[in-house]
BABARO-434480 format. One record per residue: residue in one letter; x, y, z of N, C-alpha, C, O in turn. Coordinates in steps of 0.02 Angstrom, whole numbers, plus 50000, padded with zeros to 5 digits. Layout:
BEGIN
residu;n_xx;n_yy;n_zz;ca_xx;ca_yy;ca_zz;c_xx;c_yy;c_zz;o_xx;o_yy;o_zz
A;X;Y;Z;X;Y;Z;X;Y;Z;X;Y;Z
...
end
This chain:
BEGIN
residu;n_xx;n_yy;n_zz;ca_xx;ca_yy;ca_zz;c_xx;c_yy;c_zz;o_xx;o_yy;o_zz
M;50042;49941;49999;50002;50001;50001;50044;50061;50000;50086;50068;50044
R;50037;50109;49951;50077;50168;49945;50032;50230;49957;49973;50234;49939
L;50067;50279;49992;50036;50341;50008;50070;50396;49970;50131;50403;49975
K;50033;50434;49934;50058;50492;49892;50018;50554;49913;49960;50549;49934
A;50051;50616;49906;50019;50676;49924;50010;50712;49860;50056;50712;49819
H;49952;50742;49848;49940;50778;49786;49907;50841;49806;49869;50842;49854
N;49922;50897;49768;49888;50960;49774;49825;50957;49729;49833;50962;49668
T;49767;50951;49752;49710;50944;49709;49668;51006;49701;49619;51006;49664
S;49687;51060;49735;49644;51122;49723;49692;51180;49740;49747;51172;49767
E;49663;51242;49720;49700;51300;49729;49707;51317;49802;49753;51354;49820
R;49663;51293;49845;49667;51308;49918;49728;51274;49952;49744;51289;50009
G;49759;51231;49918;49819;51201;49948;49804;51147;49996;49845;51133;50039
V;49748;51117;49991;49726;51063;50041;49758;50998;50015;49752;50981;49956
A;49789;50965;50057;49822;50899;50034;49776;50841;50053;49752;50835;50110
H;49766;50802;50007;49725;50741;50018;49769;50682;50008;49811;50679;49963
L;49755;50637;50051;49790;50569;50047;49750;50521;50004;49691;50509;50015
R;49780;50498;49961;49746;50446;49917;49781;50381;49924;49842;50375;49917
V;49744;50336;49937;49772;50266;49944;49770;50228;49878;49717;50216;49849
E;49826;50212;49857;49829;50173;49797;49844;50105;49813;49888;50088;49853
W;49806;50064;49779;49811;49986;49796;49834;49956;49728;49804;49962;49674
N;49885;49925;49737;49904;49880;49678;49871;49811;49685;49845;49792;49738
K;49874;49775;49630;49837;49712;49630;49865;49663;49680;49826;49625;49710
K;49926;49662;49690;49958;49613;49735;49932;49625;49808;49908;49580;49842
D;49938;49690;49828;49912;49710;49898;49840;49695;49906;49817;49672;49959
K;49803;49708;49852;49728;49694;49858;49710;49625;49866;49667;49607;49906
S;49743;49583;49828;49728;49510;49836;49751;49482;49906;49721;49436;49933
C;49802;49511;49930;49825;49491;49996;49779;49511;50050;49767;49473;50096
L;49754;49572;50046;49705;49594;50094;49637;49557;50087;49603;49545;50137
D;49618;49539;50025;49558;49502;50020;49564;49431;50055;49517;49409;50088
S;49618;49399;50046;49629;49336;50076;49630;49342;50152;49602;49301;50188
Q;49662;49395;50176;49663;49403;50250;49594;49422;50277;49576;49399;50331
L;49557;49460;50243;49485;49472;50263;49444;49407;50261;49398;49400;50302
G;49457;49362;50217;49421;49302;50217;49439;49258;50276;49395;49226;50304
L;49505;49256;50294;49523;49220;50349;49491;49253;50416;49473;49217;50463
I;49486;49316;50416;49455;49348;50474;49381;49332;50482;49354;49326;50537
S;49347;49326;50422;49279;49308;50427;49267;49242;50450;49221;49229;50488
I;49312;49193;50428;49302;49122;50443;49319;49118;50519;49285;49083;50556
S;49371;49154;50542;49389;49146;50611;49334;49172;50658;49321;49144;50711
S;49303;49231;50636;49249;49257;50676;49189;49210;50678;49157;49205;50730
K;49172;49178;50626;49120;49129;50627;49130;49068;50673;49086;49044;50709
V;49195;49044;50667;49210;48988;50712;49214;49005;50782;49199;48963;50825
L;49233;49067;50798;49239;49093;50867;49166;49101;50890;49149;49081;50946
L;49124;49127;50849;49056;49136;50868;49021;49068;50889;48992;49062;50943
L;49027;49020;50843;49000;48957;50856;49030;48926;50920;48993;48898;50960
Y;49091;48930;50929;49124;48902;50986;49105;48933;51054;49101;48901;51106
N;49093;48999;51047;49071;49035;51109;48999;49021;51125;48980;49014;51183
S;48958;49016;51072;48887;49000;51085;48882;48928;51110;48839;48915;51153
H;48923;48879;51086;48924;48812;51116;48945;48809;51187;48916;48773;51228
G;48997;48850;51203;49021;48850;51272;48971;48879;51321;48966;48858;51379
E;48931;48931;51296;48882;48961;51340;48824;48915;51354;48795;48915;51408
N;48808;48873;51301;48753;48827;51309;48775;48770;51360;48732;48742;51395
H;48834;48755;51364;48858;48700;51407;48888;48732;51472;48914;48693;51513
G;48887;48794;51482;48914;48821;51542;48989;48823;51545;49017;48819;51600
V;49024;48830;51487;49098;48832;51484;49119;48896;51457;49090;48919;51408
N;49171;48930;51488;49200;48991;51467;49259;48977;51420;49307;48943;51440
T;49257;49002;51360;49310;48984;51312;49344;49054;51287;49312;49107;51289
S;49406;49051;51267;49441;49108;51243;49495;49081;51192;49528;49031;51206
T;49503;49113;51136;49552;49091;51087;49592;49150;51064;49570;49207;51066
S;49652;49134;51042;49695;49185;51008;49730;49155;50951;49761;49102;50958
T;49728;49186;50893;49760;49162;50830;49800;49214;50803;49796;49271;50823
A;49841;49196;50755;49883;49243;50717;49859;49246;50646;49850;49193;50617
P;49849;49302;50618;49860;49369;50651;49815;49379;50712;49763;49348;50721
A;49842;49426;50756;49811;49436;50823;49738;49451;50818;49718;49500;50786
V;49697;49410;50851;49626;49420;50857;49605;49416;50927;49620;49369;50963
S;49570;49469;50948;49546;49474;51024;49472;49473;51022;49443;49509;50981
S;49438;49433;51065;49365;49428;51068;49342;49439;51143;49378;49421;51190
S;49284;49466;51151;49255;49476;51218;49181;49481;51212;49156;49509;51164
S;49144;49454;51260;49067;49454;51259;49047;49512;51303;49077;49522;51356
T;48999;49549;51282;48971;49604;51320;48901;49590;51340;48871;49541;51317
S;48873;49633;51382;48804;49627;51405;48756;49630;51348;48702;49602;51354
A;48772;49662;51294;48727;49671;51237;48734;49615;51187;48712;49620;51130
T;48768;49559;51211;48780;49498;51168;48811;49516;51103;48789;49491;51051
Q;48862;49558;51104;48901;49575;51044;48975;49551;51052;49005;49553;51106
L;48999;49530;51000;49070;49502;50994;49107;49545;50947;49085;49558;50891
S;49166;49567;50969;49211;49609;50926;49277;49578;50922;49301;49551;50971
S;49308;49581;50863;49376;49555;50853;49415;49606;50817;49387;49644;50777
A;49483;49609;50830;49528;49654;50799;49580;49620;50765;49607;49573;50795
V;49600;49635;50706;49647;49597;50665;49697;49650;50640;49675;49699;50609
V;49759;49643;50651;49814;49687;50625;49839;49653;50559;49860;49595;50558
V;49835;49693;50505;49858;49666;50437;49920;49708;50417;49920;49769;50419
A;49969;49674;50398;50031;49708;50377;50031;49704;50300;50015;49652;50270
S;50049;49761;50268;50052;49763;50197;50122;49754;50176;50168;49752;50217
S;50130;49749;50111;50197;49736;50084;50241;49800;50090;50302;49794;50086
S;50215;49854;50098;50256;49919;50104;50280;49930;50176;50316;49979;50188
G;50264;49888;50223;50288;49895;50288;50240;49931;50337;50253;49934;50397
T;50185;49959;50311;50137;49991;50354;50087;49943;50374;50079;49891;50341
T;50051;49956;50427;50003;49911;50458;49935;49949;50459;49931;50010;50461
S;49884;49908;50456;49816;49934;50459;49774;49886;50503;49782;49825;50500
T;49732;49914;50542;49689;49876;50588;49619;49873;50562;49587;49924;50548
V;49596;49814;50557;49525;49803;50534;49484;49773;50592;49500;49721;50620
S;49433;49807;50607;49390;49787;50667;49323;49760;50637;49294;49790;50591
T;49302;49705;50663;49234;49676;50641;49194;49665;50707;49220;49647;50760
S;49131;49678;50696;49085;49668;50749;49026;49625;50727;48992;49640;50678
V;49015;49570;50766;48968;49519;50753;48915;49515;50807;48932;49507;50866
V;48851;49520;50789;48800;49516;50839;48782;49441;50845;48773;49405;50796
A;48778;49421;50912;48765;49347;50926;48691;49334;50907;48646;49374;50920
T;48681;49272;50875;48614;49252;50859;48578;49231;50921;48612;49216;50969
P;48512;49229;50924;48472;49208;50983;48478;49134;50993;48492;49097;50946
K;48468;49111;51057;48474;49043;51071;48418;49001;51041;48361;49023;51039
L;48433;48940;51018;48384;48896;50991;48338;48869;51047;48356;48873;51105
P;48279;48842;51028;48233;48810;51079;48268;48752;51108;48314;48724;51078
S;48248;48733;51167;48279;48684;51206;48272;48616;51172;48318;48576;51178
E;48214;48600;51136;48209;48536;51109;48252;48519;51047;48257;48461;51027
I;48281;48570;51018;48327;48559;50965;48397;48583;50979;48435;48593;50932
T;48415;48591;51041;48480;48616;51057;48523;48553;51056;48506;48502;51086
G;48578;48560;51021;48631;48508;51018;48611;48459;50965;48645;48407;50960
K;48560;48468;50925;48539;48418;50874;48555;48446;50807;48559;48507;50796
T;48565;48398;50759;48575;48420;50690;48510;48426;50657;48457;48407;50683
V;48516;48456;50592;48453;48463;50558;48423;48400;50538;48362;48395;50536
E;48465;48347;50523;48442;48285;50505;48399;48253;50563;48344;48227;50552
E;48427;48259;50624;48391;48231;50681;48325;48267;50692;48273;48235;50703
I;48327;48334;50690;48263;48369;50698;48211;48352;50646;48152;48345;50662
I;48232;48343;50581;48186;48323;50529;48158;48254;50544;48099;48240;50535
K;48203;48211;50567;48181;48141;50582;48129;48141;50637;48080;48103;50634
E;48138;48182;50687;48092;48186;50745;48025;48213;50721;47972;48188;50739
W;48029;48264;50679;47967;48295;50654;47931;48247;50611;47869;48243;50612
N;47968;48209;50571;47938;48159;50526;47902;48102;50564;47848;48077;50547
A;47939;48084;50620;47908;48031;50666;47842;48054;50699;47793;48018;50706
E;47847;48117;50719;47788;48150;50751;47729;48151;50699;47673;48132;50713
L;47748;48176;50638;47700;48180;50583;47668;48114;50574;47606;48110;50572
Q;47708;48061;50566;47681;47994;50553;47636;47969;50611;47585;47936;50599
E;47655;47984;50672;47613;47965;50732;47546;48000;50730;47494;47969;50740
R;47547;48067;50715;47484;48104;50715;47442;48082;50654;47381;48080;50657
T;47476;48067;50599;47438;48041;50538;47402;47977;50554;47345;47968;50535
G;47439;47931;50591;47410;47868;50610;47346;47876;50657;47295;47843;50650
K;47357;47923;50706;47297;47937;50747;47238;47967;50711;47180;47952;50724
F;47255;48013;50662;47201;48041;50624;47163;47989;50584;47101;47989;50582
R;47203;47942;50548;47173;47889;50513;47132;47846;50556;47077;47828;50536
K;47155;47827;50617;47118;47789;50664;47050;47824;50682;46997;47793;50679
Q;47055;47887;50700;46991;47921;50715;46944;47923;50652;46884;47913;50657
A;46972;47936;50595;46932;47938;50533;46895;47872;50523;46835;47870;50509
N;46934;47817;50532;46900;47753;50525;46847;47738;50573;46797;47706;50557
A;46860;47762;50635;46805;47752;50690;46746;47794;50670;46690;47769;50675
I;46753;47857;50649;46699;47893;50626;46658;47864;50571;46597;47862;50572
A;46701;47840;50519;46666;47799;50463;46628;47741;50490;46572;47728;50466
E;46654;47707;50537;46615;47645;50563;46552;47671;50597;46498;47643;50587
W;46557;47724;50638;46496;47749;50669;46445;47773;50621;46385;47766;50633
D;46469;47802;50565;46422;47824;50511;46389;47766;50484;46328;47767;50473
R;46428;47712;50471;46396;47653;50436;46342;47618;50485;46289;47595;50465
R;46362;47617;50548;46309;47592;50596;46249;47638;50605;46193;47614;50616
I;46258;47703;50600;46199;47749;50602;46156;47735;50544;46095;47735;50551
L;46183;47724;50485;46145;47709;50425;46109;47648;50433;46049;47647;50419
Q;46144;47591;50457;46110;47530;50465;46050;47536;50513;45996;47511;50500
N;46062;47570;50569;46007;47581;50622;45949;47618;50589;45891;47603;50602
R;45967;47667;50546;45914;47707;50514;45870;47661;50471;45809;47667;50470
D;45903;47614;50433;45865;47568;50393;45822;47525;50431;45765;47512;50412
V;45849;47500;50487;45810;47457;50534;45752;47496;50561;45698;47469;50566
L;45759;47555;50579;45702;47598;50605;45652;47609;50556;45593;47608;50573
L;45671;47621;50490;45623;47631;50439;45578;47567;50427;45518;47570;50415
R;45614;47510;50430;45575;47449;50416;45530;47436;50477;45474;47411;50470
L;45557;47453;50539;45517;47446;50598;45453;47490;50597;45399;47471;50619
E;45466;47552;50570;45406;47599;50566;45355;47568;50519;45295;47571;50532
I;45378;47537;50463;45330;47509;50412;45293;47451;50446;45232;47446;50439
E;45327;47410;50482;45295;47352;50515;45244;47379;50568;45189;47353;50573
V;45264;47430;50606;45218;47458;50658;45154;47484;50624;45099;47474;50650
A;45162;47517;50565;45105;47543;50532;45059;47487;50511;44999;47491;50520
K;45088;47432;50482;45048;47373;50468;45011;47346;50528;44951;47333;50524
V;45044;47337;50583;45017;47309;50644;44958;47357;50664;44903;47333;50678
V;44969;47422;50665;44913;47468;50685;44852;47460;50641;44794;47461;50663
E;44868;47452;50576;44810;47443;50529;44772;47380;50542;44710;47379;50541
T;44815;47320;50555;44779;47259;50570;44743;47264;50637;44690;47233;50643
Q;44765;47298;50685;44732;47306;50747;44668;47345;50745;44621;47334;50783
S;44668;47394;50698;44609;47434;50684;44553;47387;50655;44496;47386;50678
N;44575;47349;50604;44527;47300;50571;44501;47249;50622;44442;47232;50622
L;44543;47226;50662;44519;47178;50716;44473;47212;50764;44425;47181;50787
E;44486;47272;50781;44435;47312;50830;44367;47320;50794;44314;47315;50825
R;44370;47333;50730;44306;47341;50695;44270;47273;50693;44209;47269;50701
Q;44307;47222;50682;44271;47158;50678;44245;47139;50750;44190;47112;50757
L;44284;47152;50798;44260;47141;50868;44196;47175;50883;44150;47146;50912
E;44193;47240;50864;44134;47285;50874;44075;47253;50839;44020;47249;50867
L;44087;47228;50773;44031;47198;50737;44007;47132;50768;43947;47118;50768
I;44055;47089;50796;44037;47031;50834;43998;47048;50897;43949;47013;50913
E;44018;47098;50930;43985;47119;50991;43913;47142;50975;43865;47125;51010
T;43907;47178;50924;43840;47198;50901;43792;47138;50889;43734;47135;50911
H;43822;47091;50851;43781;47032;50837;43764;46993;50900;43709;46966;50908
Q;43814;46991;50944;43800;46953;51009;43747;46990;51051;43705;46957;51081
Q;43747;47057;51053;43693;47089;51085;43629;47079;51056;43580;47075;51094
E;43621;47073;50989;43558;47061;50953;43533;46986;50973;43474;46974;50987
V;43581;46941;50974;43565;46874;50993;43540;46866;51067;43495;46828;51084
D;43575;46907;51107;43557;46908;51181;43486;46934;51187;43446;46905;51224
K;43469;46987;51150;43403;47013;51155;43350;46966;51127;43295;46963;51153
A;43366;46929;51074;43320;46879;51049;43312;46823;51103;43256;46801;51116
L;43365;46800;51132;43357;46749;51182;43316;46772;51240;43278;46732;51267
Q;43322;46836;51262;43287;46860;51321;43211;46862;51302;43168;46843;51342
S;43197;46884;51242;43129;46883;51219;43096;46815;51220;43039;46806;51243
V;43138;46762;51190;43115;46694;51191;43104;46666;51260;43056;46629;51270
E;43146;46682;51307;43139;46665;51376;43079;46694;51411;43045;46662;51450
E;43068;46759;51394;43010;46789;51422;42945;46758;51398;42897;46748;51435
E;42949;46743;51334;42885;46712;51300;42876;46643;51331;42819;46626;51346
A;42929;46601;51342;42921;46536;51370;42896;46542;51441;42852;46504;51461
E;42923;46589;51478;42900;46597;51548;42825;46616;51550;42786;46589;51590
R;42807;46659;51507;42737;46681;51503;42692;46620;51489;42641;46609;51522
I;42713;46582;51437;42671;46522;51420;42667;46472;51480;42615;46443;51494
Y;42724;46465;51513;42728;46418;51567;42683;46441;51625;42651;46399;51657
K;42679;46505;51641;42635;46532;51691;42564;46522;51669;42521;46507;51711
D;42549;46532;51604;42477;46526;51584;42455;46453;51591;42398;46439;51610
E;42501;46405;51577;42480;46339;51577;42492;46302;51641;42472;46244;51647
R;42524;46334;51690;42541;46303;51750;42479;46280;51791;42479;46229;51826
G;42426;46320;51784;42365;46304;51821;42337;46239;51798;42317;46195;51836
L;42336;46234;51732;42307;46172;51705;42347;46108;51722;42320;46055;51736
L;42416;46118;51720;42461;46063;51734;42456;46041;51809;42464;45982;51825
L;42442;46086;51852;42439;46069;51924;42375;46022;51937;42374;45982;51984
D;42324;46030;51893;42265;45988;51904;42281;45915;51893;42249;45872;51924
D;42326;45899;51851;42340;45833;51832;42396;45808;51877;42450;45839;51880
E;42384;45749;51916;42434;45725;51962;42498;45695;51923;42556;45703;51944
A;42483;45664;51870;42539;45634;51830;42580;45691;51800;42641;45686;51796
A;42549;45742;51780;42587;45801;51753;42628;45832;51809;42685;45853;51797
S;42603;45835;51869;42636;45870;51919;42697;45825;51938;42751;45851;51951
T;42688;45758;51939;42747;45711;51951;42799;45718;51897;42859;45718;51911
R;42775;45725;51837;42829;45736;51782;42863;45801;51789;42923;45807;51776
D;42825;45854;51810;42858;45919;51821;42912;45914;51878;42968;45941;51875
A;42888;45876;51928;42940;45874;51985;43004;45832;51962;43060;45849;51980
M;42994;45783;51926;43048;45743;51897;43093;45789;51851;43154;45789;51857
Y;43059;45828;51807;43098;45869;51764;43134;45928;51803;43190;45948;51786
E;43101;45951;51852;43138;45995;51894;43199;45968;51930;43250;46002;51942
Q;43190;45906;51948;43246;45874;51982;43301;45860;51933;43360;45862;51950
S;43281;45845;51869;43331;45830;51818;43369;45893;51800;43430;45893;51790
E;43330;45949;51796;43364;46016;51786;43412;46030;51842;43469;46051;51831
L;43388;46018;51903;43436;46033;51960;43500;45992;51954;43556;46016;51964
I;43490;45928;51936;43551;45888;51927;43595;45911;51872;43656;45912;51878
E;43561;45931;51814;43596;45959;51760;43641;46023;51778;43697;46033;51755
R;43608;46064;51822;43644;46125;51842;43707;46104;51887;43762;46129;51877
E;43696;46057;51934;43749;46029;51973;43806;46001;51931;43865;46012;51943
L;43784;45963;51878;43839;45936;51830;43873;45995;51794;43934;45991;51783
E;43841;46046;51776;43873;46102;51746;43922;46133;51793;43977;46151;51774
Q;43899;46139;51856;43945;46171;51909;44006;46130;51914;44062;46156;51917
M;43996;46056;51917;44050;46011;51922;44099;46018;51863;44160;46014;51871
T;44070;46028;51802;44109;46033;51744;44150;46095;51749;44209;46092;51732
E;44123;46150;51770;44163;46214;51779;44219;46205;51828;44276;46226;51817
Q;44201;46170;51885;44253;46159;51935;44310;46114;51909;44369;46126;51925
I;44293;46064;51869;44341;46020;51839;44383;46060;51792;44444;46052;51792
K;44353;46102;51752;44392;46144;51703;44442;46194;51739;44498;46204;51717
S;44419;46222;51793;44459;46265;51832;44518;46226;51864;44574;46252;51867
I;44506;46166;51886;44558;46124;51917;44609;46108;51864;44669;46114;51875
I;44583;46086;51802;44630;46071;51749;44672;46129;51731;44732;46122;51724
H;44639;46190;51723;44677;46249;51706;44726;46262;51756;44783;46274;51736
S;44714;46261;51823;44764;46280;51876;44819;46228;51869;44878;46247;51874
L;44805;46162;51859;44859;46113;51855;44904;46126;51796;44965;46120;51801
N;44874;46142;51738;44914;46157;51679;44959;46221;51688;45016;46224;51665
S;44929;46270;51720;44966;46331;51734;45026;46324;51782;45079;46354;51775
N;45014;46280;51833;45065;46266;51878;45120;46222;51853;45178;46229;51874
Q;45103;46174;51808;45152;46124;51787;45180;46145;51712;45230;46119;51689
G;45144;46191;51680;45165;46207;51613;45231;46235;51606;45269;46217;51561
G;45251;46286;51658;45316;46319;51658;45372;46275;51688;45431;46292;51680
E;45356;46222;51722;45411;46185;51755;45425;46120;51719;45483;46100;51718
V;45379;46088;51690;45389;46026;51654;45419;46039;51585;45392;46076;51544
E;45474;46007;51573;45509;46017;51507;45477;45967;51462;45454;45914;51483
A;45476;45985;51396;45449;45939;51345;45502;45885;51332;45560;45900;51317
P;45480;45821;51337;45525;45765;51328;45538;45753;51253;45497;45768;51209
D;45596;45726;51242;45618;45707;51169;45613;45765;51125;45588;45757;51070
G;45635;45822;51143;45638;45878;51099;45570;45901;51077;45564;45924;51020
M;45518;45897;51120;45450;45916;51100;45447;45996;51104;45468;46028;51152
T;45420;46024;51050;45416;46101;51049;45361;46121;51095;45320;46080;51116
P;45360;46187;51113;45300;46216;51153;45234;46204;51124;45186;46194;51161
L;45229;46204;51053;45168;46194;51021;45141;46123;51033;45081;46112;51044
D;45188;46076;51030;45169;46005;51044;45146;45998;51117;45101;45959;51133
A;45178;46036;51160;45155;46031;51233;45086;46061;51242;45046;46036;51281
V;45071;46113;51207;45004;46149;51209;44952;46097;51180;44897;46089;51207
V;44970;46064;51126;44924;46018;51095;44911;45959;51140;44854;45935;51143
R;44961;45933;51174;44953;45882;51221;44902;45904;51282;44858;45866;51302
I;44914;45962;51305;44870;45984;51358;44801;45994;51335;44755;45980;51372
L;44790;46018;51275;44719;46024;51249;44691;45956;51238;44632;45945;51249
N;44733;45910;51218;44704;45840;51204;44680;45812;51275;44626;45784;51280
N;44721;45821;51328;44699;45799;51390;44635;45831;51416;44592;45798;51445
Q;44630;45901;51402;44570;45933;51421;44511;45907;51384;44458;45894;51412
L;44521;45900;51317;44468;45874;51278;44447;45802;51300;44387;45786;51298
T;44492;45762;51319;44474;45696;51346;44435;45698;51412;44392;45657;51427
S;44453;45749;51453;44417;45760;51515;44346;45782;51499;44299;45758;51529
L;44338;45827;51454;44275;45852;51434;44231;45800;51405;44172;45794;51421
M;44259;45761;51362;44222;45701;51333;44198;45656;51388;44141;45635;51387
W;44241;45640;51436;44216;45596;51492;44162;45630;51533;44115;45598;51555
I;44168;45694;51544;44115;45728;51579;44048;45726;51538;43995;45715;51567
D;44052;45736;51469;43995;45733;51429;43964;45666;51429;43903;45660;51427
E;44007;45610;51432;43978;45544;51433;43942;45535;51501;43887;45508;51504
K;43973;45559;51554;43936;45550;51619;43874;45587;51624;43826;45565;51655
A;43873;45647;51591;43809;45689;51588;43755;45654;51551;43697;45652;51571
E;43779;45625;51494;43729;45588;51452;43701;45525;51490;43643;45507;51483
E;43746;45494;51530;43726;45435;51568;43675;45457;51620;43623;45425;51629
F;43691;45513;51654;43642;45537;51704;43573;45556;51671;43519;45541;51698
S;43578;45589;51612;43517;45609;51577;43480;45549;51560;43419;45548;51569
S;43512;45493;51533;43476;45431;51518;43440;45399;51577;43385;45371;51571
R;43475;45404;51636;43448;45376;51697;43386;45414;51716;43334;45386;51734
I;43394;45481;51711;43339;45523;51729;43283;45509;51687;43227;45504;51712
Q;43292;45501;51620;43238;45487;51570;43209;45422;51587;43148;45416;51583
K;43249;45369;51605;43217;45309;51624;43174;45313;51686;43120;45283;51690
L;43198;45350;51735;43157;45363;51792;43092;45396;51777;43040;45381;51805
A;43098;45445;51730;43035;45481;51708;42988;45434;51672;42927;45436;51681
N;43018;45391;51630;42973;45340;51594;42941;45290;51643;42883;45270;51636
Q;42982;45270;51690;42955;45223;51744;42901;45258;51779;42849;45228;51794
G;42910;45322;51794;42855;45358;51834;42793;45365;51791;42738;45360;51818
S;42798;45377;51727;42740;45382;51684;42704;45315;51676;42643;45312;51671
A;42745;45262;51675;42713;45195;51666;42675;45178;51733;42622;45148;51730
S;42698;45195;51788;42667;45179;51849;42604;45223;51855;42554;45200;51882
D;42605;45286;51831;42546;45329;51830;42489;45296;51787;42430;45299;51802
R;42513;45266;51733;42464;45240;51688;42431;45180;51720;42371;45170;51714
E;42470;45139;51755;42448;45082;51790;42400;45097;51841;42349;45063;51846
L;42411;45149;51881;42366;45172;51930;42304;45198;51909;42252;45182;51938
T;42304;45240;51858;42242;45272;51831;42201;45224;51791;42140;45234;51784
G;42232;45170;51762;42192;45126;51723;42191;45147;51653;42205;45206;51638
P;42173;45100;51605;42172;45117;51534;42119;45163;51517;42128;45206;51473
G;42061;45157;51550;42003;45202;51528;42019;45274;51544;42004;45319;51505
L;42050;45285;51601;42066;45357;51620;42123;45385;51577;42123;45444;51558
W;42171;45340;51564;42224;45364;51519;42196;45383;51449;42216;45434;51421
M;42152;45343;51423;42124;45359;51357;42082;45422;51360;42080;45461;51312
S;42051;45432;51413;42005;45494;51422;42049;45553;51429;42025;45609;51437
end
């Protein structure tokens, strides 16, 4: 580096102009590059030492001095000697970068990317799992909706069938009331006729005997009916008590068990009917015997009269 003085104005002011030759300029550029590299290395080393609680200090040639201040600034001074024998001092000031977050301190970019990728894969798996669960819920909701629609249709059919059944029951009830009224009128008419002819029948001794026998037969018939009802109630109570406890043998279905119970009841009713017919035939025989004895007592002339 050469220094020359020149008179550049009439005022006589001297200016110093620094002339650089190519050799000195290339030397200075190389030295500035070394200074920049040294500053970066020093900055990284100091930041690493601060993160681990270690105080570091370095000195290199050409002479470089570093110090940390409260404003987190680092300064270095480098003395450069030129080929002309003069020296120049170049000062550089570097502002320290902020500290990295704790989860990525001391890790390389590759490690950080791997951790982020693993976390992304984990969250992606959880998202897919939740999406599949929601899809399954949606599918079940649609299935339940179809079931509810079919159930609604079936309920509508049942309601319609019940309405038809209620109308038929009302019609049957109306017919039954009409039949009941007709039977009441017939009974009233029969009772009226019986009262009208009762006086005539009481005059005949044989007729009174027959009436007494018929009344006795009616009494016996009513007693038989009561016995029949009692037997029916006993059979019903026995079936209700044993129906839920006795298991159907040989794989018999509930329908078969019901049929068997009904057959037993039918057999019992047939036996009762036979006994009732037997009693009726006996009563009829007694009535016939009473009529024959009356004819024998009154004689043939009176019977013909």
